C-alpha positions in Angstrom: 202.6 111.1 220.5 199.1 111.9 219.3 198.3 110.7 215.7 197.6 113.3 212.8 194.6 115.3 213.6 193.0 114.4 210.3 193.3 110.7 211.2 191.8 111.3 214.5 188.7 113.0 212.9 188.4 109.9 210.6 188.7 107.4 213.3 185.2 108.0 214.8 186.5 108.4 218.2 185.2 111.1 220.6 187.6 114.0 219.8 189.2 116.2 222.5 191.1 119.4 221.8 192.3 122.1 224.0 193.2 125.7 223.4 196.4 127.5 224.6 197.4 131.0 224.2 201.0 131.7 222.9 203.0 133.6 225.5 203.0 137.4 225.8 206.7 137.7 225.4 209.6 135.5 224.1 209.8 133.2 227.0 208.2 129.9 225.9 208.8 127.6 229.0 205.3 127.8 230.2 203.7 127.0 226.8 206.0 124.1 226.4 205.2 122.8 230.0 201.4 123.2 229.0 201.8 121.1 225.7 203.7 118.3 227.6 201.1 118.1 230.2 198.2 117.9 227.6 199.8 116.2 224.5 198.8 112.6 225.5 195.3 113.6 226.8 194.1 115.4 223.7 193.8 114.9 219.8 194.8 118.5 219.0 196.1 121.8 220.5 194.9 125.1 219.2 197.3 127.8 219.4 195.2 131.1 219.4 195.9 134.1 217.1 196.0 137.3 219.3 192.9 136.0 220.9 190.5 138.6 222.3 192.6 141.2 220.4 195.4 140.7 223.0 198.8 140.9 221.4 200.9 137.6 221.9 203.6 135.6 220.1 202.5 134.4 216.6 200.4 131.5 216.4 202.7 129.8 213.8 205.8 130.1 215.9 203.8 128.7 218.8 202.7 125.7 216.7 206.2 124.7 215.9 207.1 124.8 219.6 204.0 122.7 220.2 205.2 120.1 217.5 208.7 120.0 219.1 207.3 119.4 222.6 205.2 116.3 221.0 201.8 118.0 220.7 199.5 118.1 217.5 199.1 121.7 216.7 196.0 123.5 215.3 196.9 126.8 213.8 194.4 129.4 214.5 194.3 132.2 211.8 192.0 135.3 212.5 191.0 137.6 209.6 191.1 140.5 211.9 194.9 141.1 211.7 195.8 139.9 208.1 194.8 140.8 204.6 194.5 138.0 201.9 198.2 138.0 201.1 199.3 137.7 204.5 196.7 134.8 205.3 197.8 132.9 202.1 201.4 133.5 203.1 201.0 132.1 206.7 199.2 129.1 205.4 201.9 128.3 202.9 204.5 128.7 205.5 202.7 126.3 207.8 202.4 123.8 205.0 206.2 124.0 204.5 207.0 123.6 208.3 204.6 120.7 208.6 201.7 122.4 210.4 198.7 121.1 208.3 195.7 121.9 210.8 194.3 125.3 210.3 191.2 126.8 212.1 190.2 130.0 210.4 188.0 132.7 212.2 186.9 136.3 211.7 188.6 137.3 215.1 187.6 139.4 217.9 187.7 143.3 217.3 190.7 145.0 218.5 188.5 147.2 220.9 188.2 144.2 223.0 191.9 143.7 223.6 195.0 145.6 224.8 195.7 147.5 221.8 192.3 149.2 221.3 193.7 151.8 218.9 194.7 149.1 216.5 193.1 149.0 213.2 191.5 145.6 212.2 191.9 144.5 208.5 189.0 142.2 207.8 190.0 142.2 204.1 188.4 138.6 203.7 185.7 137.3 206.1 186.2 133.8 207.4 184.1 132.1 204.6 186.1 133.8 201.8 189.3 133.1 203.6 188.3 129.3 204.0 187.6 129.2 200.2 191.0 130.7 199.4 192.8 128.0 201.9 190.6 125.4 199.9 191.9 126.8 196.7 195.5 126.5 197.7 195.0 122.8 198.2 194.3 122.7 194.3 197.5 124.5 193.7 196.0 127.9 192.9 196.0 131.1 194.8 193.0 133.4 195.3 193.5 135.1 191.8 194.1 131.6 190.1 198.0 132.0 189.9 199.6 128.5 190.0 201.5 127.5 193.1 204.7 125.3 192.8 203.0 122.5 194.7 199.6 121.8 196.5 199.6 122.1 200.2 197.7 119.6 202.2 195.5 120.9 205.0 193.0 119.8 207.7 190.7 122.8 207.5 188.3 123.9 210.3 185.8 126.8 210.8 183.9 128.3 213.8 180.4 128.4 214.5 178.2 129.8 217.5 175.4 127.5 218.4 174.3 129.7 221.3 173.5 132.5 219.0 170.0 134.1 219.1 168.5 134.1 216.7 170.2 130.7 215.6 169.3 131.0 211.8 172.2 133.3 210.7 174.6 131.1 212.2 173.2 127.9 210.5 173.4 129.8 207.2 177.0 130.6 207.7 177.7 127.1 208.9 176.1 125.7 205.7 178.4 128.1 203.6 181.5 126.9 205.3 180.4 123.3 205.2 179.9 123.4 201.5 183.4 124.4 201.0 184.4 121.0 202.1 185.8 121.6 205.7 187.0 118.8 207.8 185.9 120.2 211.0 184.2 122.9 213.0 184.9 124.1 216.5 182.1 125.9 218.3 182.2 128.8 220.5 181.6 128.1 224.1 178.3 126.3 224.9 176.7 126.4 228.5 173.3 125.0 227.8 172.1 122.4 225.3 168.8 123.5 223.8 170.1 125.5 221.0 172.9 123.0 220.5 170.3 120.1 219.9 168.7 122.4 217.2 172.0 123.1 215.6 173.6 119.7 215.6 170.4 118.4 213.7 171.4 120.6 210.7 175.1 119.9 211.1 174.6 116.3 210.8 173.5 116.8 207.2 177.2 117.5 206.4 180.4 115.4 206.7 182.5 117.9 208.7 183.0 116.8 212.4 181.7 119.3 215.0 183.6 119.8 218.1 181.7 121.5 220.8 183.4 124.4 222.8 183.6 123.9 226.6 184.7 127.0 228.5 185.9 127.0 232.1 185.1 130.4 233.6 187.4 132.0 235.9 186.2 133.7 239.0 187.3 137.0 237.7 185.1 136.4 234.5 182.1 135.2 236.6 182.3 138.3 239.0 182.7 140.8 236.0 180.5 139.2 233.4 177.8 141.0 231.5 176.5 140.4 227.9 179.2 141.2 225.7 182.2 141.2 228.3 183.6 138.0 226.8 183.5 138.0 223.0 181.6 135.1 221.6 180.6 133.7 225.0 177.0 133.8 226.1 176.4 132.6 229.6 172.8 132.0 230.8 172.0 134.6 233.4 170.8 131.9 236.1 174.0 130.2 235.8 176.1 133.3 236.4 174.0 134.2 239.4 174.4 130.6 240.8 178.1 130.8 240.4 178.4 134.4 241.9 176.1 133.4 245.1 178.4 130.4 245.6 181.3 132.7 246.4 184.8 132.9 245.0 186.3 129.5 246.0 183.0 127.4 245.6 182.0 129.2 242.6 185.3 128.6 240.8 185.2 125.0 241.8 181.7 124.6 240.5 182.7 126.1 237.2 185.1 123.3 237.0 182.5 120.6 237.8 180.0 122.1 235.3 182.5 121.9 232.5 183.1 118.2 233.3 179.2 117.6 233.5 178.7 119.4 230.2 181.2 117.2 228.4 179.4 114.0 229.8 176.2 115.3 228.5 177.5 116.2 225.0 179.0 112.8 224.7 176.3 111.0 226.3 173.5 112.7 224.2 175.6 112.4 221.0 175.5 116.3 220.5 178.8 116.4 218.9 181.9 114.6 217.6 184.0 115.8 220.5 184.9 118.8 222.8 187.2 121.8 222.6 188.3 122.9 226.1 189.0 126.4 226.7 190.3 127.1 230.2 192.1 130.4 229.7 194.6 131.0 232.6 193.3 127.6 234.1 195.1 125.1 231.8 196.5 123.1 234.6 192.8 122.1 235.4 192.3 120.4 231.9 193.5 117.0 233.0 191.3 117.0 236.1 188.3 118.1 234.0 188.9 115.3 231.4 189.2 112.7 234.2 186.0 113.8 235.8 184.1 113.8 232.4 185.4 110.0 232.0 187.8 110.7 229.1 
């Protein structure tokens, strides 16, 4: 049974988290099996919130299933689908149900998903939403109205170290860090040049920074172009190398690259941990962690 995520963050250990998608339907057996396979290997399990604009089971329900299966859930909340009332209500419901870890993000636009005609909300951006959640912990809603108690959260935000130019991301990171967040999880990183530049700035703040490591599928490799995977920027030479290797070898190389990247991040002290995203390939996560020496 993993310790509370906030305790793990404070322990000074190299943090490992993994991301799971709630099921697209009411059958939860696969999700429970995934949690059971990962719960003793990771410090936290993110339950995505309609990742990529694809409709799935609600993240809070998936968090409860994760807790019941022995995992430490991290509730993802996207500003895309919920206005300020719904975001605050979901956060209060999470606190009442014992889900205290929240990662807030803007959310991929609906045009990327399976309901392209859906209207995104974006009532608050992620900075505003995080300020609202922080305010709840002081016993007040966004308009200053009193709550009947103060929820306790471990709050996290998202940042993109691969962005070009990097400066706007650093500015957004600073705004979020100054709210008093506990942690950041980054979008997927594939090379370390910009990460080194970003982490120098991030070290000025107390929040832990957990570096995103994405395991590409062969389908993603074969079809990849800029913008085809929201938030994912893969260097062209790397994509070409994987494509030339062919389907079987290319997919295996993507797994090895993830393990090697984790080793580099840890060995060069370029983050406080790693966040593994292996969408559709979650069964590979134990192998990747083993190869990385974790």
